[in-house]
N, C-alpha and C positions, 0 to 999 in steps of 0.2 A: 631157286625153289627146293623147298626140301623134305622130308618126311621126320615122323615124331621122331626117328631112331639117329638124326644127324643127315642121312640121304644130300642132297644133290646142292652144289652152293652153284651161284655164277662167279669163276674166277677170271674169265677171259672176256674184253671189250666187246664179242658177240657170244654171247649164252647159246649155249644148246636147247636147240627144244624139247620140255621136257613131254615125257606120255602123255596123252589124252585123261589117263587117268589121273595122274598128279596136276596137270588144268582144274580138273573137277574139284580135286580138294583145296586149290587155291581159291576157285570162285567159294567155296565155302569156308572159306578163312584155316582147313586144315584143321577138324573141330578133332585136337589133340587129348585125349583123356586127361585134362587139366582138372578137374572139378577134384578131383581126390587131393590134388595137392594144396586146393586154396581150401582146406575146410581147416588147416589150423589156426589160417589166419585171421579168419572170418566165419559169424555162425554160419552155417547151410540155411537155406531156406527149405524150410518141409514142399513136400509135394501138393500135401495140400492148399499150402498158401500159395504155389504156384497157379495151381490150378483154380483158388478163386481168385485170381489177379487174374488171370487170362479169360474165367468167363467175365469180370467185371469189363476188362476190352472189348470183347464181346458186345455185351449189353450197351456200351458209351459207342460202339461203332453202330447197333441199329436204332439209335440215340439220332446219329448223325443221318445216315446212309435214310432212316423211314423218314425221318423231317423233309431228304432233300427230295425224296419220291414221293409226297404227300403234297408237299406245299409249294415245290420249284420245279418238278419235273415237268417238261422237254427243256426247260432252259437250262444255259449253261449252269451256274450256282445258285446256289439259295443265299439268301439272306436274311438269318435267323432273330436278328431284333422285332423285324417286318413280317417274318412266315411267308415271304414270295422269293419270286428267282430272280434274278437278276439275268436281264435280257438285252445286250447292245443295244444301243440306241434309246432304250426307254427310263434308263435311268442316267442320272449328271455323271459325265466323263469323266472318268478315273485317272486319265493320261495313257500311258505308256502300260496301266496293270489291267486296259481291258483288253490288250493286243491278245492277250490269251483266250480270251472268247469267240468262236465263232458260229453262232448257235448251232451247235453240233454235239449238244445235250454232255458238257465236257465229264462232269462231276461223273455221268454216271460209265462213261467208257473208261477214266480215270479210276475207276474204283473194279473193271471186270475184275483181277486177277486176284482184288484181295479179298472178295467175296470167295476165292476158292481156296486161298492160303486161310483163311478163316472158317472152313469146315461150311460153308454154305452152298453146296452146291446148286439147291432146287432154284434158291436167288437168281445163282453164276445164271443159272439157264434160261431164268423170266429174262434176264441182265438184257443177256444176246437177242434173245429173241426181240425185244424193243428197241436196241441198234438198229438190227438188221430191218425192223419194219419204219421207224419214226426217223431216225438218223442220216440228216441231210449232207453232205461234203462240199457243194456245187451254189453255196451261199456268194449272195455279191458284198461280202465283209472282208476286210483288211485285218491280216491276224498276223501273229510274232511267227516265223519259221521254227525259232530255236524252241519256242511253248509250242505251238502246233507238231513239231515233231515228240518232242518227250513225253509229252501227256497225252496227246490223239493217237500220234501213229506206234507209239511204246504204248500205248495202254490197248490197243487194235491189237499188235503183234503178243503183246503178253495174256492178252483173252485167245488169242489163236493160238497159243503153246500151250494152254490147260483145258484149250476144249478139247484139241486132239490127245490130251492124255488123259484126259476122264472118256474121252471116246473109246481109246484102246482099253481103258480098267473096263469096257461094256458096261454101265449102267445110267451113266448119265450119256447125254450130246450124240446118242444112237444116230441124230438124223443130222449131225452138223455135217457139210460138205464145205468146208474152208471160205464160206461167207466172210468172216471176218479180215483175213488173210487179201481177201478181192477187196476188201472195202479199205485197206493197206494198200494195196497197191494202186489203186485211184488214188487215196491223198496223195501218195509218195510222188505219182506224175503228175500231181496239181501243185508239191511243192517244189519240183525241178527247174524253172521256167528262173527261180531268183537266185540259180546258179550263172545266169547268164552274164558273167563280169569277166574281163580280163584275165582278173587273178585268180579268178575259183573260187574265190569267196562268195558266198549268196549274199542279198542282200535280206535287211532284218525283218521284212516283210512282204504279205504277197498276198493279192488279192484274191482269195477262193475259187472267183466265179471267171476272171478276167487278168489274171496273172499279174506280168508288170508293165509297167511301163505306159500300157494304154490308156487312153483320155479317162473310160470306163473306171480304171486299175486306184486308181487313187493313191497310188504308191510308186516307188522304182525313180525318185529323186534322191533318196536317202545316198550317202558315201561312207558310213561310217557305221562298225559295227560292234560288239564287244568278242575278246577273244574266245566266252565260250560259246557265245549264240553262233560263233561259224566252227567251234573245235568239237564239239558236241552231239555229232551228227553219226558216227561213222556206227555206233551197237544198232542202232534203228535202221540206220538205211542198207550197213551190211545186212543185219539178221533178213530186212526184204527181199536180198540180193535173193540169200542164202537159200529162203524158202521157196520163193520164184522162180530160183533160176535166171532173174534180169540183173545182169551185169552193172547197169550202167547208173543204179544206187548208190553201190558201195564204192566205184570210180569216181563218181562226185563227190563222195564224204571224203574219199584218200586223199582227192586232189587237194579239197579245204586244208586237211593235214597239212601237206606237204608242205603248202604256203607259207602257215603258222609256221613251219619247222623253221622257212629257212628263211621267215623274216624277223627271227631271235635276235635278241643283241649278244654275238658273237661273244662279246670279253667278260658278261654276265651269266650268259646262257637264261635270262627270263624275258619274257613277252608281258606287253604291256596292254592296259585294259581295255582299248580302242583302238582300232585298226581301220584306216582307210583300204575299203573295199575294190578299189580301183587302183590304186598306187602301192597301195602295199606299205605308206607311211603310217606308224605310230602316231596317234590323236593322243590319247592318254598314255604317260610313259611311266606310269607306277605301274607300280607289279606287287600283287600277292597272292594268298591264295581263299579269297574271298569271294564278293562278288562280283563279278565283271570277267574274271578268271578260274573260279572254282572246277567246273566239272569238265573242262577243256583239258585239265592233268588227271585226272578219273577218269575218262574214256584213253588215253591214251595207254594205262596199264588196263586197263576192263580189256581193251581193243588185244594186246593180247593175248589177254585169258582165252578172249572167244575166239578169237581169228588164227593165233598162233602164229605171226608175225613177228620176226625178233624185235626189226626197227621201231614198233610202238615202246616195245621194251628199254630199247640203249633210248631212246628220247626220252620215256619216261624218268629213267634214271638219271641223265644229264640233266633234267632240269628239278628236279629232286635232289642231288648234290648243290643245286645253286638256290634252292629255298633256304634247307638246312646250312646254308654256309651265311646267307645272307637274310633270309626274312625270320627265319627259325631264331628267338629269342626266349627260349624255354621262360617262362610256360606259354611268353605272348608268340606271335603269328603278326611281324608289324610290316605296314606298306614298304615298299622301297622305291627309289631309282631305276630304271634299265641300267642307264649311263653311269649313275652310281650306285652304287647297291650299298655301299657304308652308311648312305645318309637314309633318315626315315623320311618317306614322304608324308606322314601323318602320323598320328598319337590318339588314336582307335582302331577300333575293328571293327566289322561288322559280323552279324549273327550267319552268314553263310559258311566263314570258317570251319562251325561245329561241323562241318563232315570231314573237315580231315584227318581228324585222329583216328575214322574210319578206315579210311584211305590208308594210312599209317602201319592199321594193323593187317591190309591185304600185303603193303608192302612187305611187312618183316618190322618194322622198326619199334614196337612199343613201347620202349622206355618214353620220350619225345609225348607220342598219342595219349599217353596213362595221364602226363604233366597234364597238355593242353585240357584234354579232357577234365579235367578235376578242377582248374582254372576256371571253367566256362561252366561247371558243376556250382563252385562255390559264387560267381555273379548267379544264378539261379535261385540260388539259396537266399541273395538276398532280395530278389525282386522280382520273384516266384517265376520267373520267365526271361528266356535270352533276350534283350531288350535288340531291336536291328542296330545300333550299333552301339558302343561303350568303349569309352575311353582308357587309357591304358593306368588310369587308377581307381578304374574299377564304377566310374558315375557313369550315367548313360546319357550318352551322346542323341540317340534318336529312340525314343521309344516305345514306337509303336514292337509288337510282335504280332504276326499273322497266323500263328500257331505251325510253326515251320517243324517239319520233322529234322533236322540235319543231325540235332544234339541225341536225337532218341536212337535215329541208325548208327551212329558211332559206342552209343552205347551197348546196344545191339553188338558187334561187332566184337569190341573188346572184351563181352561176356564169353562168347563164344571162344576168343582166344585165349584167353584166361580159365573160365570156369571158375571168376571170383562172386561169391556172391554177393557182394558190395554194390555190383551192378546190378542185381535184382534190386536192393533198396534203393540205387539211384529210377529206376526205370519203376517202380513204387510211387515214389516220392512227384514222378512227371503223371502217371496216372491221378493223383488226390490232387494235385494243382489245376489237373485240367475240369477237372468234376466243382472242384473248390469255385473257382477264377474265370473260368472261361464258360461252362457249359451255361443255358438257356433254355427255358419252355421247349424252344424251336431249332435246339442242334447245338452245337458251340461257336462261340464268336469270337473274333480276331479282339484281340486288346490293344485298343485305340491307345494308351498309354503303361506302362508296366507301374508307373509310381500311383498312379492316382485308382487304375481299377476297371478306367473306363472302358468300355467297349465300343467296339465298331461293326459295321451292320455286315460283313462279308463271312463267309467260309470258305475255304478255298480248295478247287479238287484234289489238291496235294495232300492236304490234312487226309484223308480217308484213303487216296493211293498211297499212302508212305506211312502212319504217323501209325495207323493203327497195325497197321503189318509188321514195324518193326518191334512195335508194344509184345502184340500177340504172339509172335516167334520168342522174345526176349524170355516168356515165362512156357513157352511148349515146350516139351520134350518129342522126340522124333516121331515116336506113335500116337501123339497129338495132331500131328499133318497129315492128312492124306496120299503125299508125296512124297518124296526126296528132295526137298529144297537143295541137299548139296548139288544136284544137275541141272543147275540154275546160276544163273547168274544177274545180278540186280542191277537195272540201267540207273541211269539219274535219278528216276521217277517211280525206283522201288518197282518197275517192271521185270519181269521172271522174262528169260531168252533160256533157251536152254544150249548146253555146254555142246551137245553135239552137230552144231551148229558147224563147227571149227571143221570139223571134217565133210561136209554138204556144197556142192556148187562151187568148188574152187577153180573157178575160172581166171580169177585176180591175177596178172603177175605182178608179183612185190620186190620192187626194186627196191635197192638196200641203200636208201638215201641220206642216212646217217652218218657212216663211221665214216665218212670224206670229210666231214666238216671239223667233228671233234675228237682228240683223244681221251677214254673215257675212263677214271679210275677205276680200276679194279675193285678195289674197294667196295665199291658204292653198291655192287651186284652179289653182296651177302642177302641171307636169308628174303626171298619176297614171301613167303609163307612164314607162319610164327610157330619156334619149335622151343615149346615150354624146357626141355631136357636142356637142351645149349640153353636157353634164355635165363634159367630158372634152377641152374644144378643142383644144387643145397642150400635156398631160402625159401623158403614157403611162403614167406612174407616179403616178399619183394614189390611185388605192386606196389601193397599198403607202404613200405616203406621210401617209396618215389611219391607218393600221395600227401603223406604226413606232414611234409613241410609246404604242403601249397592248402590246407587246413584253411588257413587265416589269412590266405595272402590277401583276398578281398579286405575284409577289415581292416587287416594291420599296414594297406596300401597308406602310402603319404601321397598327399595332396598334389602333387606335381608328376607331370605324366614323365614314361619312361623313356629319354631319346638317349639312342646310342651316340657315342664318343671315341669318335679314333684313338689308338692307344699312344700316336704320334701327337696328340696337341699336349700330353701331359709328361712331356719329356723333361729332363732335367735343367730346371733354369724355365721353364715357357710358363708362360701366366693360365689360367684356366680362362676358356673362352668367355668372349661378351653376352651374356645372359637375356635376353629381351626383358625379365622382370627387374632386373638391374640397370636398366638403359635409361641417363638423365640427358635431356635435351640441349640443356646447358652446359653439360659438363664437355669442358674439352677433349679430356684424353677421350673419353668416349666417341666426340665425332671421327677424332683422330683414328682410333682403331676401325671405325666404318670404311673410312676411306681408303684405311688397306685390304680390308677384305676383298677377295678376288682380283687382286694386284699382286700381290706379294708371291702365293705359292697355292698349292693344289689345295692345300691345308687351312691354310684363310677362304679360300673361295668357300667350302663344305663349312667353315665358320660361317662364313656369309649367308649361307644358302638357309642354315641352323638357324639364326637368328632370323633371316625373315617369314621362316613357318611358325616362329616364337611370337613375333610379332603381330600375327593375323590372327592367329589362336590365342592369344592372351586380348585384344582386340575385340575379338567375336564372344570370348570369355568377360569381359568387362559390360557387355553390353546385354550378353543374357541373365546378368548379374541385376539389374534394371528393372525383368520384365517382373512378371508373377508368375506363376505356372497355373495350369489349370487345374479347376477341379470338379469335381465327380459330384452326380446325382445320380444317387442307387434306392431302386424302387426295393422296401421291405415288405410290403403288405403282402397279403395273400395274390395269389399264386406265384408271384414273383420270389421275396423272402431271398431278397439283396442278389439273384438272378441278373437282375439286368440292372448294366451302371453307363449311367451316357457322363460323354463327357461335353464339360461346362467350361465357358468361358468364366475369369472371376472377375472384380469389380475396381476400382482403384476407391471406393468409399466402403462406407458398413462395418461387420464383423466381419475381421481376416479369418476367416479359417483357419488356416495356416499356426497361427496361434491361441486362438480361442475354439478350440476344439472343436466338433460338429453341431447340427439342429437336425433335428428329428421331430417329424410332424406331418398332418393327413395336409392335400392340398386341395385349394380351392380356387375357382375363379373368381376374379374382382370384377365389379360394376361398377364404371365400366370397365371394358375390358382391355382400353389400354392405356389404364390409371392416369390419366393426364389430370381428375377431378378429385375432388373427393368422395369416396366411397359409397355409392347407394346403398351396398348390402356388407357394412360394418359387421353382423351379427355371423355371416356364414364366413368371413377368412378369419375373427378375433383368437388367435393361439393357432392361427395354423400358419400355413407355407400358402402365399397369394400365386398364384397367376396369372400373368397382365401381357399382354402384347405390345412388342417393341413400336414404335412410332407416335409420331402427333407431339412429341414433347420430352425433356432432359431424361435421361435413366432416375439422375438424382430427384425428378420430381414423381417420378412414380415410384419411390423409397420412402417419399415422406409420404407420399397418400395413403400409400398400404401400413405403412406404419405408424401413423395416427388412428388408423380402422383396427390396430391391435394385432398386425400381423407378426408372427416371429420369424419370417423371412420371405424372402420372392422371387421369383422366378420368372425371368421375359421373354417371350418366346420371339421369335423370327415372325416378320409378317412376311417375310420373301418366301413365297409357299415352295417347296420342294428342296431349300436350304437346306445342307446336311455336312457335317462336321466331317464326313468321309470325303468330302469332293473341296470344299470350303475351309479357310485357315479361323481360327477361332477368334472372336471378340476377347478383348480388354475394354470393360465398362468405364468411364471416367466420369468425373463428376461434373458439374455445371458451370465450372472457372470459380466458381464461390468456397463459400466455409461447407465442408461434407460434414463435420464431426458431431450435429445434430445426429446423425445417419447412425444407429446402434447394430441395424439388424444385417444379416446374409443377403447379400444379393448375389442372383447366378445368372448367365445367360446361356440359352439352347436354340441350337437351330430348330427351322421348321420341324424336319424328321425326325428329333430327338424329341421334340415338344410334341409331336404329335403322336408321340408313343404312349406320354403319361395321360393325354387329352383322351387317347383311345381307352386306352385300360380306367380313366375314369365314368369311362360311357358302359363301359362293361359291366365293372365292379363295384363301381358309384367311390366307396371310399379305401381311395390312395394315400399310401402312407411310404414316405422318401425321406432320404438322408441326405442331409446338404455336408460335404464335407473337404478334405484336400486329398482325400484319399478313400475308396472303398474299402469298406468293412469286411472286416474277415464273416463271412455266412453261419447262422447259427444254425447246426441241423436239428434240432430242438424247433426252432421255428415252424421247421414246414410241418409238423405235429399239430400244432396248433388251431385251432378253429380260428377262421376268420371273423375281422370284427360283425357284431351282430347285429347293430345300430348306430342310429348318430351320437346319441348318450355314448356312448361310450367315448365316439373320436371326441366327444366335446369334452367329456371328461379326461379322458389322457389330454387333450393342448390345452384344457382349463390349468391340468398340471406344469405343462410345459411352461406357458407364461408366466405364471406364478413364480416357477425358479426363475427365470431369462431364457432359458430351453433348454431342452435334455441335452445333456452332455458326455461326449464319452471321451476317453483319452485316446489319440490313436499313437502308431508306432512308426519307429523306419522314418520321420519326417527327415531326417540327413536325406535319403534319397531326392526328397523334393524339391533339392533346394540348386539342382541344377534348372537349363533354362525350362521354360514353357514351350510348350505348343503354341506356334504363331495364330496369330490373329488377323481377323479381316476389317476392314474398313464396315464404319457404319453409314446408314444412311440419313434418316433425318434426327438419329439420337446423338449423345456427343461419346462418340469412342474413342478410346485410343486403343490402336490396334497394330499388328505387326504382318505382314505381308507373305506371304507364301511361307508353308509351314517352316518352321525351323529346323523342324525335324531333316527335311528335305531339303533344302538350300541354304544359299547364302546368306548369315542373319544382317548384311550390311548395307542390304537393298530395299530401298523403295520403302521405308518404313514409316508409312504416312497415318496420320488421322483423320476423318473427314466429320465437319464439324456439324451444328446445327444449319448453317448456313450453305453447306457444300462443302466448305474451304479446305485445303488441306494440312496438316500443321504435323511436326514432327514431336513422334513418341519422347527422346526427351525432351524437347519444350516442355509437352506437355506435362511431365513429372518433375519440373522445376519449376513450371512458372504458371500452376495452376490456376492461382488469381485471376490471371488474364482472360475475358473470354472470347468465345470462339471466334468474332470479328478483328480480332487483332493476333490468331493465328498467322507465324508465315509459312507461306506455302513453296515454299522453296528448300528450306532446312532438311536436309535427310542424312541417317546415321550413316550411308555411306562417305559421306563429305568429313573424315575426321578430319583435323588439322597434321600435315605430315612435315617439321620442319626437315625432314633429313629425305624429303622426297630429291633433292637436287645429287644427294649422294649415291642414292637408290635407284638411278634414272638405268644405268646399265642391264639392272634384275631386273626387267619390265618381264622376261619369257618365262621365268625362273617364278614372277610375284603368282600370274597369270595362270601360271600353274598350280600351286598351292590353293589359288583361289575356287580354281576348276575342283578340284579337289573336293575341297568343301563345299560345295555345292551339290557334288555326286547325289544321287540316289541310288536306292539298294533297285 
């Protein structure tokens, strides 16, 4: 740790404990006087503009929080597209995502300390009263121990921390008597049974009312948990112990951390993603800094800052050295195998690693923080948001974006460490993108697909807990915040814990279990806090010089993944390793090379593992290229003005929106609604986009009937009430086994929930105009100032113009970003639909890709694409994408374990 003038460095394997004042400085990222240094390298942002942006953040928070309180409270979260609350059990299950919901008004609790940071003290006082009056922590519901800890326990402790601060100031919260702390203690005791394992690692889930293992609990049979799930407890649990004097919470959290440390891979000093809570065996042996591990590293460093235990810092520095040695490939951070850390485990990165530059700032390692942050920013500039996962050549791997705050967090930390106004401009871009693409009339909606701009009906609590907090603090001057932010440390959910806890109720014995296991590199203990006078002694353009080579890294990246190759492979005279893209099963030399892989040397073994990984990814990519990407239905009329974008399934027939631009028109329901016979209301659909219900006949037959009636496009709405793209994979509508060249209009498919949004809009506003496209069109702010259509004649005139010209067409940009894999699709029932099973973004695309025909038989999608001339009755129910011919199976027999590991990684969900 260092002070701005040089100060103290860590020069021994067990560094000295820094004074409390320096700890506070560390937690606040040593707010050094760097701003004046950077004015030579970038144009400073005026105080007026910073205030304007800060006020914009406040208005955005009001929009999100106000709509939650009006339309969702006391539910856990707001569903911003349907303007209602998400209640566990009342909405279709989303799997593990729903484990964060416990019927305890999650968003309100998660937002408590955000209200104070944003100077909304009156609203904070009202919110605390609501929590005390309405929230019940004794519900019969199974929740995630990890999510409940960081969001609810952390939210209650953060609220308590700022409540006592406000009470001391003498104006607000004078009635407060530690009620939030008592709720936190109650919740802490409810979580403790999860730690009843031989290892001390907690079960991943617990029933708030019945605990673990009881018949009523419906949990307690799990054997695995993620490293972050078990290793992200120490801040909240230790703070609860320090606040209350009950040491049991900190003891349990420390025991879990101690066990993870002991189980690290000793040769690489890395940890895996998933561990058996009973045996301590690693289940997932890949290692990175993203999903599944991320906050474990974060809490080791921050536990040292908050608690003053040197062993936490030693452990962090040991892991950090391994991360920089194996995982960091500037500007990328790629997962590796814990036992073979020179071998990459995958060629894509997930969005959660965006927190890591901020952690590197706290560590004091500025250069790689700048590099990775800049790379991420270039990805955002290409896609507007950071996709849930993207490849090393910066293509979309998983297209969702649930409004994650990690990139904003790192942007804030980098600005505080450097004072570089460049990061204010980055924050400004984030604000603009949120308002332009995610803002909807009832809050902010997550992105279902960053390529199409379609929305998902979710607004997670962390969006209010973190995003607005970091963005506001980014533009705020010290006097804009009513308390000293430097006196607090941020948890992983951005809740605030006071640093004075480091000297309160210290009753835990601190056994140093670190140094006996490892020899630490002294050089790894250099600055734990950035020091601009050391980092940038004579170069005010230091950060800019680091960013500059990365400005075009996304656009200029080659289409091949970046794979690490050991230097030994290129020894003099040695042939380069066989790559999957070059392999030919008929080439005897290639087969001979495969036979040697894994048998001759460790280098050959690594070449073999690399070859398998490339084969799996190559096969996956080839399958994805045969799929059609998802489409978008964007409501552009008053009062939506393009703010609502619905994810739509494509059709294998009709106008291809990716090649023939977009279609815009007013919508009208067909009669009959199923569209299975000649329409009886052709005048109503002529020149418009016809709405038809799924069922009773083929999709192609529906398309022909509405086309003959003069429709310029069609939207098929699922007849399965309650179906939603949030929980089900999307349709890809197939033809009827006949020639479909006569169908020339675009056809899209919407699930029931998304279709209901359009139908409800028609009932309320009568005239609803939509845009059918391969990607949502940028909103035109001027549209919002226009008057809504006044008459049916206006609608008819515009529609007539459209049909006269074939349809209104507008060029779209960034088509290249849509050439990667589509959303996955679901099986049809009565319509002939090519379908890809569970979301390709979240699962292995080589499994269970089936199609259901009119007669209920299943057919392979490859078959469907290659043999559309066959009827449904001829479909082969036994063909599967996962059964590709592999003539080298016998050669690869000895590598089954590694193949399974790679497939597990491909199936991994965030």
